[in-house]
C-alpha positions in Angstrom: -15.1 25.6 -7.2 -12.5 22.8 -7.8 -10.4 24.0 -5.3 -12.9 24.2 -2.7 -14.1 20.4 -3.8 -10.2 19.2 -3.7 -8.7 20.8 -1.1 -11.1 22.0 1.3 -14.0 19.1 1.5 -11.1 16.4 1.0 -9.9 13.8 3.7 -6.8 15.8 4.9 -7.6 19.3 4.2 -5.2 21.6 2.8 -7.8 24.8 2.4 -9.5 26.4 5.0 -13.9 27.2 3.9 -13.0 30.8 4.1 -10.9 31.1 1.6 -14.0 30.1 -1.0 -17.4 31.1 1.6 -18.3 34.2 2.5 -17.7 35.3 6.5 -20.6 37.6 6.0 -23.2 35.7 4.5 -24.1 32.1 3.8 -26.8 30.4 2.8 -26.8 26.5 3.1 -29.7 25.4 1.6 -29.3 21.6 2.6 -31.9 21.3 5.7 -29.4 18.9 7.6 -26.1 21.6 7.0 -26.3 25.1 8.8 -26.4 28.2 7.2 -23.6 30.5 8.1 -19.5 30.3 7.7 -18.4 29.6 11.5 -22.0 27.1 11.6 -20.0 25.4 8.8 -16.7 25.1 9.9 -17.9 23.8 13.1 -20.0 21.2 11.8 -17.2 20.0 9.8 -14.8 20.1 13.2 -17.3 18.3 15.2 -18.5 15.7 12.5 -14.3 14.9 11.7 -13.9 14.8 15.8 -16.7 12.0 16.0 -14.6 9.7 12.7 -17.5 11.3 10.5 -15.5 12.3 7.0 -17.5 13.9 3.6 -15.0 14.3 0.7 -15.1 14.4 -2.6 -12.0 12.2 -4.2 -12.8 13.2 -7.6 -14.5 16.4 -9.6 -16.0 14.9 -13.1 -17.3 18.5 -14.5 -18.1 22.1 -13.5 -19.8 24.5 -15.3 -20.4 28.3 -14.5 -22.6 30.7 -15.8 -22.7 34.3 -14.0 -22.5 34.0 -10.3 -23.5 30.8 -10.4 -21.3 27.8 -10.9 -22.5 23.5 -10.9 -20.0 21.1 -10.1 -20.7 17.4 -10.5 -18.4 15.1 -8.5 -17.8 12.1 -7.0 -18.7 12.5 -2.7 -17.6 10.4 0.1 -20.0 10.6 3.1 -18.9 7.9 6.1 -17.7 5.7 3.9 -20.8 5.1 1.6 -20.1 6.7 -2.4 -23.0 9.2 -3.7 -22.8 11.0 -7.3 -23.5 14.6 -6.3 -24.7 17.9 -7.9 -23.8 21.1 -5.8 -24.9 24.4 -7.1 -23.1 27.8 -5.7 -24.3 31.0 -5.9 -20.6 33.5 -5.4 -20.8 37.2 -4.9 -17.3 38.9 -4.8 -15.3 35.7 -5.6 -16.9 34.0 -2.7 -19.4 31.6 -2.0 -22.9 33.0 -0.4 -24.9 30.5 -1.6 -25.4 26.7 -1.9 -27.8 23.9 -2.7 -26.9 20.0 -3.3 -28.6 17.0 -4.6 -26.9 13.5 -4.0 -27.5 9.7 -5.3 -26.3 6.9 -3.5 -23.6 4.9 -6.3 -24.7 2.0 -6.7 -22.5 -1.3 -5.8 -20.2 -1.8 -9.5 -21.5 -5.3 -9.3 -25.1 -4.5 -9.4 -24.7 -2.2 -12.6 -25.9 -2.8 -15.8 -24.0 0.3 -17.2 -21.2 2.1 -16.6 -22.9 3.7 -13.9 -23.1 7.7 -13.1 -19.1 8.3 -14.2 
């Protein structure tokens, strides 16, 4: 999971999604994202061609149990910083399902504590 987030979901990818995601079955439970590896690759390609970006500059925690893995990371989407929780279900070492929850990070000047990270 760390490699997926730090090599495929980066500003300049060094790894392809198909190294991590099943081409036979991929269900994305985010209503704004498509199901299927081919659709995900096309969405990423299309977004990048429009200058839109989605990347993870830092992964803070990764926890796994059984065939589920959860990551807590700093995500940037179109120049907006988010705290992102991603849940992945794997089969045969590849991701077959994904859930996520993101929250906009407040401006550091507005923090009254150390923030999310």
